[in-house]
C-alpha positions as CSV (number, residue, x, y, z in Angstrom):
1,M,17.1,-29.7,25.8
2,L,20.6,-28.9,27.0
3,G,21.4,-27.1,23.7
4,R,18.4,-24.9,24.1
5,L,19.3,-24.1,27.7
6,R,22.8,-23.1,26.7
7,A,21.5,-20.8,24.0
8,R,19.5,-18.9,26.7
9,L,22.3,-18.4,29.1
10,P,24.0,-15.0,28.9
11,K,27.5,-14.9,27.7
12,Y,29.9,-13.3,30.1
13,P,33.5,-12.4,29.2
14,A,36.1,-14.5,30.9
15,R,37.7,-12.8,33.9
16,R,40.7,-13.6,36.0
17,L,39.9,-14.5,39.5
18,H,43.2,-13.5,41.1
19,A,44.8,-10.1,40.7
20,S,48.4,-10.1,39.6
21,A,51.2,-8.7,41.7
22,T,51.3,-5.6,39.6
23,T,47.6,-4.7,40.2
24,R,47.6,-5.2,44.0
25,S,47.8,-2.2,46.2
26,S,51.2,-1.3,47.5
27,S,50.2,-1.9,51.1
28,Y,49.7,-5.7,50.5
29,T,52.3,-8.0,52.1
30,P,51.9,-11.7,51.6
31,Y,51.6,-13.9,54.6
32,D,54.9,-15.5,55.7
33,P,54.3,-18.3,58.3
34,A,58.1,-18.4,59.0
35,A,57.9,-14.8,60.4
36,E,55.7,-15.8,63.3
37,P,57.0,-17.8,66.3
38,R,55.6,-21.3,66.5
39,E,55.2,-23.5,69.6
40,E,56.7,-26.9,69.2
41,E,56.3,-30.0,71.4
42,L,58.0,-33.3,71.0
43,V,55.4,-36.1,71.6
44,D,54.9,-39.7,70.9
45,V,51.2,-39.5,70.2
46,C,49.2,-36.5,69.2
47,I,45.4,-37.0,69.4
48,V,43.3,-34.3,67.7
49,G,39.9,-33.8,69.4
50,G,39.0,-34.1,73.1
51,G,35.8,-35.9,72.5
52,P,34.9,-39.4,73.8
53,A,37.1,-41.2,71.2
54,G,40.1,-39.0,71.6
55,L,40.0,-39.0,75.4
56,S,39.5,-42.8,75.5
57,A,42.5,-43.3,73.3
58,A,44.6,-41.0,75.5
59,I,43.5,-42.7,78.7
60,R,44.2,-46.1,77.3
61,L,47.6,-45.1,76.1
62,K,48.5,-43.8,79.6
63,Q,47.1,-47.0,81.1
64,L,49.4,-49.1,78.8
65,E,52.3,-46.8,79.8
66,S,51.8,-47.7,83.5
67,E,51.4,-51.4,82.6
68,T,54.6,-51.6,80.5
69,S,56.7,-49.0,82.2
70,L,57.5,-47.5,78.8
71,P,57.2,-43.7,78.9
72,V,54.7,-42.4,76.3
73,R,54.1,-38.6,75.9
74,V,50.5,-38.1,74.8
75,V,49.0,-34.8,73.8
76,V,45.3,-34.1,73.2
77,L,44.6,-31.1,71.0
78,E,41.2,-29.6,71.5
79,K,39.9,-26.6,69.6
80,G,37.2,-25.8,72.2
81,A,37.7,-23.8,75.4
82,E,37.8,-26.9,77.4
83,V,37.8,-30.7,76.8
84,G,34.4,-31.9,75.8
85,S,33.0,-28.4,75.2
86,H,31.5,-29.5,71.8
87,I,29.5,-32.4,73.3
88,L,25.8,-31.7,73.9
89,S,24.3,-32.4,77.2
90,G,21.4,-34.9,77.4
91,A,23.3,-37.6,75.5
92,V,22.5,-41.2,76.4
93,I,25.5,-43.3,77.1
94,E,25.8,-47.1,77.2
95,S,28.4,-47.4,79.9
96,S,30.0,-50.8,79.2
97,A,32.9,-49.3,77.3
98,L,33.4,-46.7,80.1
99,D,33.3,-49.5,82.7
100,A,36.0,-51.4,80.8
101,L,38.2,-48.3,80.3
102,L,37.8,-46.9,83.9
103,P,36.5,-49.6,86.2
104,D,36.2,-47.4,89.2
105,W,34.6,-44.3,87.6
106,R,31.2,-44.9,89.3
107,A,32.9,-44.4,92.7
108,R,33.6,-40.8,92.0
109,E,30.9,-38.3,92.9
110,D,31.8,-35.6,90.4
111,H,31.0,-37.6,87.2
112,P,28.3,-36.2,84.9
113,L,26.5,-39.5,84.4
114,A,24.2,-39.4,87.4
115,Q,20.8,-40.1,85.8
116,P,19.8,-43.6,84.6
117,V,17.2,-43.9,81.8
118,T,14.0,-45.2,83.4
119,S,12.0,-45.6,80.2
120,S,12.2,-44.9,76.5
121,G,9.7,-44.6,73.7
122,M,9.3,-43.4,70.1
123,R,6.6,-41.2,68.8
124,L,5.5,-40.1,65.3
125,L,5.0,-36.3,65.4
126,T,2.5,-34.7,63.1
127,E,1.3,-31.1,63.0
128,K,-1.4,-31.8,65.6
129,Y,-0.6,-35.1,67.2
130,S,2.0,-37.2,68.9
131,I,1.4,-40.9,68.1
132,P,3.3,-43.6,70.1
133,I,4.9,-46.2,67.8
134,P,6.6,-49.5,68.7
135,H,10.4,-49.7,68.6
136,S,12.8,-52.6,68.8
137,L,14.7,-53.6,72.0
138,Q,18.0,-52.5,70.3
139,M,16.6,-48.9,70.2
140,G,15.6,-48.9,73.9
141,N,17.8,-47.0,76.4
142,K,16.6,-48.5,79.7
143,G,19.6,-49.0,81.9
144,N,21.8,-46.5,80.0
145,L,22.9,-43.2,81.5
146,I,22.1,-39.6,80.6
147,T,24.8,-36.9,80.7
148,L,24.0,-33.8,82.6
């Protein structure tokens, strides 16, 4: 079968994908990264991404710094306009890890986890119907928190 398929494919002449230096236009200048100024920062730990894992790591490192009195310079690099800008709202959070990391976070009034889950359910969606189906306790979210 493969032999017959190959016989039907048109044969194209081989072409070079990249133009050589002699065929490029005279206005082309190759990119030289050394020509641009770069910012440099000396850090002990650089965390890429300001999501939950990156921020948790940075917070825990700074907590360890205060516990051990050893200075640690931590930088979090985030590509978004602000920290957490890539996180969707409406996420459900099981807060035990947050309670362990920041024990007094609930005392602050400006946190985004203000709505507890009161009930949860699963449904099978068809073209015309929404049919409730049972789900295990592990998939339930009662008692967890919803981000705003």
